Legacy VTK file of the C-alpha trace (Angstrom):
# vtk DataFile Version 3.0
C-alpha trace
ASCII
DATASET POLYDATA
POINTS 92 float
-18.757 29.695 25.348
-15.282 28.857 24.023
-14.580 28.866 20.333
-13.466 25.501 18.969
-9.990 25.538 17.433
-9.732 24.833 13.738
-7.573 21.806 12.860
-4.108 22.649 11.508
-2.942 21.443 8.097
0.166 19.252 8.477
2.538 16.982 6.644
3.483 13.862 8.609
6.449 11.656 7.708
6.173 8.223 9.242
7.434 4.671 8.943
4.800 2.108 8.051
4.756 -1.493 9.196
5.312 -4.141 6.546
4.054 -7.664 6.080
6.011 -10.427 4.386
4.844 -11.672 1.028
6.467 -15.050 1.778
4.371 -18.236 1.768
2.533 -19.125 4.962
5.157 -21.678 6.095
8.865 -20.788 5.974
11.960 -22.830 6.803
13.768 -22.197 10.066
12.545 -21.458 13.560
13.091 -17.694 13.188
12.579 -15.256 10.321
15.694 -14.045 8.534
16.795 -10.450 9.077
15.566 -8.090 6.350
18.012 -7.505 3.512
18.003 -4.137 1.796
15.615 -1.314 2.647
12.890 -2.679 4.908
11.243 0.534 6.058
8.463 2.188 4.127
8.713 5.961 4.555
5.238 7.439 4.160
4.061 11.011 3.723
0.530 11.965 4.785
-0.927 15.456 4.334
-4.169 16.583 5.920
-5.808 18.222 8.924
-4.531 17.161 12.342
-7.697 16.534 14.327
-6.196 14.702 17.309
-2.753 14.212 18.809
-1.743 12.645 22.097
1.257 10.661 23.340
0.043 7.509 21.562
-1.726 8.547 18.315
-2.107 11.156 15.595
-5.370 11.378 13.674
-5.369 13.139 10.310
-8.296 13.636 7.951
-8.077 14.622 4.306
-11.563 16.158 4.073
-13.389 18.281 6.660
-16.590 20.300 6.756
-18.752 21.738 9.516
-19.548 18.817 11.786
-18.179 16.040 9.557
-14.935 14.541 8.277
-13.787 11.845 5.839
-10.723 9.756 5.066
-9.276 9.291 8.566
-5.671 8.116 8.983
-4.510 7.021 12.443
-0.745 6.827 12.976
0.893 5.420 16.108
3.229 8.072 17.614
6.169 5.648 17.656
6.094 5.511 13.845
6.139 9.309 13.374
9.462 10.767 12.202
8.450 14.410 11.563
5.426 16.714 11.657
5.529 19.900 9.572
2.921 22.632 9.911
1.798 23.731 6.425
1.052 27.320 5.474
-2.530 28.321 4.777
-3.234 27.933 1.075
-6.285 30.248 1.119
-4.570 32.846 -1.061
-4.408 30.296 -3.918
-8.191 30.569 -4.337
-8.140 34.302 -5.108
LINES 1 93
92 0 1 2 3 4 5 6 7 8 9 10 11 12 13 14 15 16 17 18 19 20 21 22 23 24 25 26 27 28 29 30 31 32 33 34 35 36 37 38 39 40 41 42 43 44 45 46 47 48 49 50 51 52 53 54 55 56 57 58 59 60 61 62 63 64 65 66 67 68 69 70 71 72 73 74 75 76 77 78 79 80 81 82 83 84 85 86 87 88 89 90 91
């Protein structure tokens, strides 16, 4: 029997998609180019429970056999993944 690996605690920096707050109908046949900062840099911290070439899955709460607060991030939006040190010594 193989022992199941514990998820690693990570910090993921990623760019989120944005949706326009403009009214439903806008003038012109094409949208105007964004002016000013248009990217939303996000920071998510949690346990990395799945990673493949298309997706990362991070949860903020885990227990034996259960998890909560799942965040799924498309790989193309990920800018950096940082492995976080174990914070177990903070409990002592």
